[in-house]
Chimera marker file (.cmm) of the C-alpha trace (Angstrom):
<marker_set name="trace">
<marker id="1" x="-81.857" y="78.825" z="-5.670" r="1" g="1" b="0" radius="0.5"/>
<marker id="2" x="-82.106" y="81.763" z="-3.313" r="1" g="1" b="0" radius="0.5"/>
<marker id="3" x="-85.155" y="82.164" z="-1.122" r="1" g="1" b="0" radius="0.5"/>
<marker id="4" x="-86.066" y="85.683" z="-0.080" r="1" g="1" b="0" radius="0.5"/>
<marker id="5" x="-88.519" y="86.126" z="2.790" r="1" g="1" b="0" radius="0.5"/>
<marker id="6" x="-90.171" y="89.516" z="2.390" r="1" g="1" b="0" radius="0.5"/>
<marker id="7" x="-92.955" y="91.808" z="3.464" r="1" g="1" b="0" radius="0.5"/>
<marker id="8" x="-94.544" y="93.741" z="0.568" r="1" g="1" b="0" radius="0.5"/>
<marker id="9" x="-94.479" y="97.013" z="2.524" r="1" g="1" b="0" radius="0.5"/>
<marker id="10" x="-90.810" y="96.695" z="3.533" r="1" g="1" b="0" radius="0.5"/>
<marker id="11" x="-88.529" y="99.120" z="1.696" r="1" g="1" b="0" radius="0.5"/>
<marker id="12" x="-85.425" y="96.933" z="2.175" r="1" g="1" b="0" radius="0.5"/>
<marker id="13" x="-87.373" y="93.991" z="0.744" r="1" g="1" b="0" radius="0.5"/>
<marker id="14" x="-88.250" y="95.974" z="-2.366" r="1" g="1" b="0" radius="0.5"/>
<marker id="15" x="-84.592" y="96.969" z="-2.743" r="1" g="1" b="0" radius="0.5"/>
<marker id="16" x="-83.327" y="93.395" z="-2.520" r="1" g="1" b="0" radius="0.5"/>
<marker id="17" x="-85.988" y="92.223" z="-4.987" r="1" g="1" b="0" radius="0.5"/>
<marker id="18" x="-84.895" y="94.931" z="-7.452" r="1" g="1" b="0" radius="0.5"/>
<marker id="19" x="-81.201" y="94.108" z="-6.880" r="1" g="1" b="0" radius="0.5"/>
<marker id="20" x="-81.744" y="90.457" z="-7.851" r="1" g="1" b="0" radius="0.5"/>
<marker id="21" x="-83.989" y="91.297" z="-10.808" r="1" g="1" b="0" radius="0.5"/>
<marker id="22" x="-81.518" y="93.822" z="-12.266" r="1" g="1" b="0" radius="0.5"/>
<marker id="23" x="-78.738" y="91.245" z="-12.076" r="1" g="1" b="0" radius="0.5"/>
<marker id="24" x="-80.980" y="88.447" z="-13.371" r="1" g="1" b="0" radius="0.5"/>
<marker id="25" x="-80.334" y="86.384" z="-10.245" r="1" g="1" b="0" radius="0.5"/>
<marker id="26" x="-83.109" y="83.796" z="-9.878" r="1" g="1" b="0" radius="0.5"/>
<marker id="27" x="-84.856" y="83.747" z="-6.515" r="1" g="1" b="0" radius="0.5"/>
<marker id="28" x="-88.011" y="82.496" z="-4.879" r="1" g="1" b="0" radius="0.5"/>
<marker id="29" x="-89.957" y="85.199" z="-3.077" r="1" g="1" b="0" radius="0.5"/>
<marker id="30" x="-91.841" y="84.184" z="0.055" r="1" g="1" b="0" radius="0.5"/>
<marker id="31" x="-94.314" y="86.671" z="1.503" r="1" g="1" b="0" radius="0.5"/>
<marker id="32" x="-94.115" y="86.254" z="5.289" r="1" g="1" b="0" radius="0.5"/>
<marker id="33" x="-97.751" y="87.336" z="5.697" r="1" g="1" b="0" radius="0.5"/>
<marker id="34" x="-99.234" y="84.963" z="3.094" r="1" g="1" b="0" radius="0.5"/>
<marker id="35" x="-96.854" y="82.119" z="2.314" r="1" g="1" b="0" radius="0.5"/>
<marker id="36" x="-94.796" y="81.465" z="5.455" r="1" g="1" b="0" radius="0.5"/>
<marker id="37" x="-95.253" y="78.014" z="6.959" r="1" g="1" b="0" radius="0.5"/>
<marker id="38" x="-93.947" y="75.855" z="9.798" r="1" g="1" b="0" radius="0.5"/>
<marker id="39" x="-91.330" y="74.197" z="7.577" r="1" g="1" b="0" radius="0.5"/>
<marker id="40" x="-89.976" y="77.560" z="6.422" r="1" g="1" b="0" radius="0.5"/>
<marker id="41" x="-89.438" y="78.720" z="9.997" r="1" g="1" b="0" radius="0.5"/>
<marker id="42" x="-87.843" y="75.447" z="11.032" r="1" g="1" b="0" radius="0.5"/>
<marker id="43" x="-85.498" y="75.766" z="8.025" r="1" g="1" b="0" radius="0.5"/>
<marker id="44" x="-84.594" y="79.365" z="8.933" r="1" g="1" b="0" radius="0.5"/>
<marker id="45" x="-83.857" y="78.426" z="12.527" r="1" g="1" b="0" radius="0.5"/>
<marker id="46" x="-81.558" y="75.590" z="11.416" r="1" g="1" b="0" radius="0.5"/>
<marker id="47" x="-79.629" y="78.095" z="9.264" r="1" g="1" b="0" radius="0.5"/>
<marker id="48" x="-79.361" y="80.554" z="12.140" r="1" g="1" b="0" radius="0.5"/>
<marker id="49" x="-76.159" y="80.744" z="14.182" r="1" g="1" b="0" radius="0.5"/>
<marker id="50" x="-77.936" y="82.349" z="17.147" r="1" g="1" b="0" radius="0.5"/>
<marker id="51" x="-81.427" y="80.864" z="16.987" r="1" g="1" b="0" radius="0.5"/>
<marker id="52" x="-84.306" y="83.293" z="17.201" r="1" g="1" b="0" radius="0.5"/>
<marker id="53" x="-81.954" y="86.218" z="17.902" r="1" g="1" b="0" radius="0.5"/>
<marker id="54" x="-80.929" y="86.242" z="14.227" r="1" g="1" b="0" radius="0.5"/>
<marker id="55" x="-84.404" y="86.356" z="12.718" r="1" g="1" b="0" radius="0.5"/>
<marker id="56" x="-86.654" y="88.045" z="15.290" r="1" g="1" b="0" radius="0.5"/>
<marker id="57" x="-86.734" y="91.731" z="16.085" r="1" g="1" b="0" radius="0.5"/>
<marker id="58" x="-86.864" y="91.908" z="19.867" r="1" g="1" b="0" radius="0.5"/>
<marker id="59" x="-87.858" y="95.577" z="19.504" r="1" g="1" b="0" radius="0.5"/>
<marker id="60" x="-91.147" y="94.468" z="17.999" r="1" g="1" b="0" radius="0.5"/>
<marker id="61" x="-94.172" y="96.011" z="19.658" r="1" g="1" b="0" radius="0.5"/>
<marker id="62" x="-95.874" y="92.612" z="19.932" r="1" g="1" b="0" radius="0.5"/>
<marker id="63" x="-92.920" y="91.079" z="21.782" r="1" g="1" b="0" radius="0.5"/>
<marker id="64" x="-92.570" y="94.021" z="24.146" r="1" g="1" b="0" radius="0.5"/>
<marker id="65" x="-96.269" y="94.142" z="24.980" r="1" g="1" b="0" radius="0.5"/>
<marker id="66" x="-96.559" y="90.401" z="25.557" r="1" g="1" b="0" radius="0.5"/>
<marker id="67" x="-93.179" y="90.265" z="27.347" r="1" g="1" b="0" radius="0.5"/>
<marker id="68" x="-92.180" y="87.225" z="25.307" r="1" g="1" b="0" radius="0.5"/>
<marker id="69" x="-89.021" y="85.369" z="26.309" r="1" g="1" b="0" radius="0.5"/>
<marker id="70" x="-88.112" y="82.924" z="23.561" r="1" g="1" b="0" radius="0.5"/>
<marker id="71" x="-85.555" y="81.213" z="25.797" r="1" g="1" b="0" radius="0.5"/>
<marker id="72" x="-88.433" y="79.856" z="27.885" r="1" g="1" b="0" radius="0.5"/>
<marker id="73" x="-90.417" y="78.546" z="24.922" r="1" g="1" b="0" radius="0.5"/>
<marker id="74" x="-90.322" y="75.179" z="23.201" r="1" g="1" b="0" radius="0.5"/>
<marker id="75" x="-89.339" y="75.236" z="19.532" r="1" g="1" b="0" radius="0.5"/>
<marker id="76" x="-92.894" y="74.434" z="18.424" r="1" g="1" b="0" radius="0.5"/>
<marker id="77" x="-94.275" y="77.259" z="20.609" r="1" g="1" b="0" radius="0.5"/>
<marker id="78" x="-91.771" y="79.705" z="19.113" r="1" g="1" b="0" radius="0.5"/>
<marker id="79" x="-92.620" y="78.715" z="15.554" r="1" g="1" b="0" radius="0.5"/>
<marker id="80" x="-96.357" y="78.907" z="16.212" r="1" g="1" b="0" radius="0.5"/>
<marker id="81" x="-95.924" y="82.359" z="17.791" r="1" g="1" b="0" radius="0.5"/>
<marker id="82" x="-94.037" y="83.601" z="14.724" r="1" g="1" b="0" radius="0.5"/>
<marker id="83" x="-96.650" y="82.121" z="12.383" r="1" g="1" b="0" radius="0.5"/>
<marker id="84" x="-99.359" y="83.970" z="14.319" r="1" g="1" b="0" radius="0.5"/>
<marker id="85" x="-97.250" y="87.170" z="14.364" r="1" g="1" b="0" radius="0.5"/>
<marker id="86" x="-95.029" y="87.224" z="11.242" r="1" g="1" b="0" radius="0.5"/>
<marker id="87" x="-94.328" y="90.943" z="11.661" r="1" g="1" b="0" radius="0.5"/>
<marker id="88" x="-91.826" y="90.038" z="14.419" r="1" g="1" b="0" radius="0.5"/>
<marker id="89" x="-89.439" y="88.700" z="11.766" r="1" g="1" b="0" radius="0.5"/>
<marker id="90" x="-86.546" y="90.827" z="10.605" r="1" g="1" b="0" radius="0.5"/>
<marker id="91" x="-86.700" y="91.460" z="6.887" r="1" g="1" b="0" radius="0.5"/>
<marker id="92" x="-85.628" y="90.590" z="4.310" r="1" g="1" b="0" radius="0.5"/>
<marker id="93" x="-84.206" y="87.169" z="5.053" r="1" g="1" b="0" radius="0.5"/>
<marker id="94" x="-82.120" y="85.785" z="2.193" r="1" g="1" b="0" radius="0.5"/>
<marker id="95" x="-81.225" y="82.084" z="2.239" r="1" g="1" b="0" radius="0.5"/>
<marker id="96" x="-79.309" y="79.739" z="-0.014" r="1" g="1" b="0" radius="0.5"/>
<marker id="97" x="-78.311" y="76.126" z="0.593" r="1" g="1" b="0" radius="0.5"/>
<marker id="98" x="-75.326" y="77.098" z="2.764" r="1" g="1" b="0" radius="0.5"/>
<marker id="99" x="-75.994" y="80.399" z="4.496" r="1" g="1" b="0" radius="0.5"/>
<marker id="100" x="-78.484" y="83.025" z="5.539" r="1" g="1" b="0" radius="0.5"/>
<marker id="101" x="-78.386" y="86.818" z="5.531" r="1" g="1" b="0" radius="0.5"/>
<marker id="102" x="-80.838" y="88.982" z="7.429" r="1" g="1" b="0" radius="0.5"/>
<marker id="103" x="-81.367" y="92.509" z="6.164" r="1" g="1" b="0" radius="0.5"/>
<marker id="104" x="-80.202" y="94.306" z="3.057" r="1" g="1" b="0" radius="0.5"/>
<marker id="105" x="-77.413" y="96.838" z="2.796" r="1" g="1" b="0" radius="0.5"/>
<link id1="1" id2="2" r="1" g="1" b="0" radius="0.2"/>
<link id1="2" id2="3" r="1" g="1" b="0" radius="0.2"/>
<link id1="3" id2="4" r="1" g="1" b="0" radius="0.2"/>
<link id1="4" id2="5" r="1" g="1" b="0" radius="0.2"/>
<link id1="5" id2="6" r="1" g="1" b="0" radius="0.2"/>
<link id1="6" id2="7" r="1" g="1" b="0" radius="0.2"/>
<link id1="7" id2="8" r="1" g="1" b="0" radius="0.2"/>
<link id1="8" id2="9" r="1" g="1" b="0" radius="0.2"/>
<link id1="9" id2="10" r="1" g="1" b="0" radius="0.2"/>
<link id1="10" id2="11" r="1" g="1" b="0" radius="0.2"/>
<link id1="11" id2="12" r="1" g="1" b="0" radius="0.2"/>
<link id1="12" id2="13" r="1" g="1" b="0" radius="0.2"/>
<link id1="13" id2="14" r="1" g="1" b="0" radius="0.2"/>
<link id1="14" id2="15" r="1" g="1" b="0" radius="0.2"/>
<link id1="15" id2="16" r="1" g="1" b="0" radius="0.2"/>
<link id1="16" id2="17" r="1" g="1" b="0" radius="0.2"/>
<link id1="17" id2="18" r="1" g="1" b="0" radius="0.2"/>
<link id1="18" id2="19" r="1" g="1" b="0" radius="0.2"/>
<link id1="19" id2="20" r="1" g="1" b="0" radius="0.2"/>
<link id1="20" id2="21" r="1" g="1" b="0" radius="0.2"/>
<link id1="21" id2="22" r="1" g="1" b="0" radius="0.2"/>
<link id1="22" id2="23" r="1" g="1" b="0" radius="0.2"/>
<link id1="23" id2="24" r="1" g="1" b="0" radius="0.2"/>
<link id1="24" id2="25" r="1" g="1" b="0" radius="0.2"/>
<link id1="25" id2="26" r="1" g="1" b="0" radius="0.2"/>
<link id1="26" id2="27" r="1" g="1" b="0" radius="0.2"/>
<link id1="27" id2="28" r="1" g="1" b="0" radius="0.2"/>
<link id1="28" id2="29" r="1" g="1" b="0" radius="0.2"/>
<link id1="29" id2="30" r="1" g="1" b="0" radius="0.2"/>
<link id1="30" id2="31" r="1" g="1" b="0" radius="0.2"/>
<link id1="31" id2="32" r="1" g="1" b="0" radius="0.2"/>
<link id1="32" id2="33" r="1" g="1" b="0" radius="0.2"/>
<link id1="33" id2="34" r="1" g="1" b="0" radius="0.2"/>
<link id1="34" id2="35" r="1" g="1" b="0" radius="0.2"/>
<link id1="35" id2="36" r="1" g="1" b="0" radius="0.2"/>
<link id1="36" id2="37" r="1" g="1" b="0" radius="0.2"/>
<link id1="37" id2="38" r="1" g="1" b="0" radius="0.2"/>
<link id1="38" id2="39" r="1" g="1" b="0" radius="0.2"/>
<link id1="39" id2="40" r="1" g="1" b="0" radius="0.2"/>
<link id1="40" id2="41" r="1" g="1" b="0" radius="0.2"/>
<link id1="41" id2="42" r="1" g="1" b="0" radius="0.2"/>
<link id1="42" id2="43" r="1" g="1" b="0" radius="0.2"/>
<link id1="43" id2="44" r="1" g="1" b="0" radius="0.2"/>
<link id1="44" id2="45" r="1" g="1" b="0" radius="0.2"/>
<link id1="45" id2="46" r="1" g="1" b="0" radius="0.2"/>
<link id1="46" id2="47" r="1" g="1" b="0" radius="0.2"/>
<link id1="47" id2="48" r="1" g="1" b="0" radius="0.2"/>
<link id1="48" id2="49" r="1" g="1" b="0" radius="0.2"/>
<link id1="49" id2="50" r="1" g="1" b="0" radius="0.2"/>
<link id1="50" id2="51" r="1" g="1" b="0" radius="0.2"/>
<link id1="51" id2="52" r="1" g="1" b="0" radius="0.2"/>
<link id1="52" id2="53" r="1" g="1" b="0" radius="0.2"/>
<link id1="53" id2="54" r="1" g="1" b="0" radius="0.2"/>
<link id1="54" id2="55" r="1" g="1" b="0" radius="0.2"/>
<link id1="55" id2="56" r="1" g="1" b="0" radius="0.2"/>
<link id1="56" id2="57" r="1" g="1" b="0" radius="0.2"/>
<link id1="57" id2="58" r="1" g="1" b="0" radius="0.2"/>
<link id1="58" id2="59" r="1" g="1" b="0" radius="0.2"/>
<link id1="59" id2="60" r="1" g="1" b="0" radius="0.2"/>
<link id1="60" id2="61" r="1" g="1" b="0" radius="0.2"/>
<link id1="61" id2="62" r="1" g="1" b="0" radius="0.2"/>
<link id1="62" id2="63" r="1" g="1" b="0" radius="0.2"/>
<link id1="63" id2="64" r="1" g="1" b="0" radius="0.2"/>
<link id1="64" id2="65" r="1" g="1" b="0" radius="0.2"/>
<link id1="65" id2="66" r="1" g="1" b="0" radius="0.2"/>
<link id1="66" id2="67" r="1" g="1" b="0" radius="0.2"/>
<link id1="67" id2="68" r="1" g="1" b="0" radius="0.2"/>
<link id1="68" id2="69" r="1" g="1" b="0" radius="0.2"/>
<link id1="69" id2="70" r="1" g="1" b="0" radius="0.2"/>
<link id1="70" id2="71" r="1" g="1" b="0" radius="0.2"/>
<link id1="71" id2="72" r="1" g="1" b="0" radius="0.2"/>
<link id1="72" id2="73" r="1" g="1" b="0" radius="0.2"/>
<link id1="73" id2="74" r="1" g="1" b="0" radius="0.2"/>
<link id1="74" id2="75" r="1" g="1" b="0" radius="0.2"/>
<link id1="75" id2="76" r="1" g="1" b="0" radius="0.2"/>
<link id1="76" id2="77" r="1" g="1" b="0" radius="0.2"/>
<link id1="77" id2="78" r="1" g="1" b="0" radius="0.2"/>
<link id1="78" id2="79" r="1" g="1" b="0" radius="0.2"/>
<link id1="79" id2="80" r="1" g="1" b="0" radius="0.2"/>
<link id1="80" id2="81" r="1" g="1" b="0" radius="0.2"/>
<link id1="81" id2="82" r="1" g="1" b="0" radius="0.2"/>
<link id1="82" id2="83" r="1" g="1" b="0" radius="0.2"/>
<link id1="83" id2="84" r="1" g="1" b="0" radius="0.2"/>
<link id1="84" id2="85" r="1" g="1" b="0" radius="0.2"/>
<link id1="85" id2="86" r="1" g="1" b="0" radius="0.2"/>
<link id1="86" id2="87" r="1" g="1" b="0" radius="0.2"/>
<link id1="87" id2="88" r="1" g="1" b="0" radius="0.2"/>
<link id1="88" id2="89" r="1" g="1" b="0" radius="0.2"/>
<link id1="89" id2="90" r="1" g="1" b="0" radius="0.2"/>
<link id1="90" id2="91" r="1" g="1" b="0" radius="0.2"/>
<link id1="91" id2="92" r="1" g="1" b="0" radius="0.2"/>
<link id1="92" id2="93" r="1" g="1" b="0" radius="0.2"/>
<link id1="93" id2="94" r="1" g="1" b="0" radius="0.2"/>
<link id1="94" id2="95" r="1" g="1" b="0" radius="0.2"/>
<link id1="95" id2="96" r="1" g="1" b="0" radius="0.2"/>
<link id1="96" id2="97" r="1" g="1" b="0" radius="0.2"/>
<link id1="97" id2="98" r="1" g="1" b="0" radius="0.2"/>
<link id1="98" id2="99" r="1" g="1" b="0" radius="0.2"/>
<link id1="99" id2="100" r="1" g="1" b="0" radius="0.2"/>
<link id1="100" id2="101" r="1" g="1" b="0" radius="0.2"/>
<link id1="101" id2="102" r="1" g="1" b="0" radius="0.2"/>
<link id1="102" id2="103" r="1" g="1" b="0" radius="0.2"/>
<link id1="103" id2="104" r="1" g="1" b="0" radius="0.2"/>
<link id1="104" id2="105" r="1" g="1" b="0" radius="0.2"/>
</marker_set>
């Protein structure tokens, strides 16, 4: 089953949700602000070809202000930072058992 990591206020997330519903494609919706957990992030990073670069928006205000460099962080530190600041994630993130897509077009 597809997992879709969303933010309720994200327009692209609403579009992807509607796309799947119209086509009756089953999916599990995960709200990154309420339901995201350590295991989810570890799973996303294992699906990523380029590590945090695929799922994190480096243009995020939080990252710029804190001058975060994920290359200098341990995996657990990175995951804990994202859990504390889920808005740094690109959205939506769509995952199945074999691949991951970030964004909706």
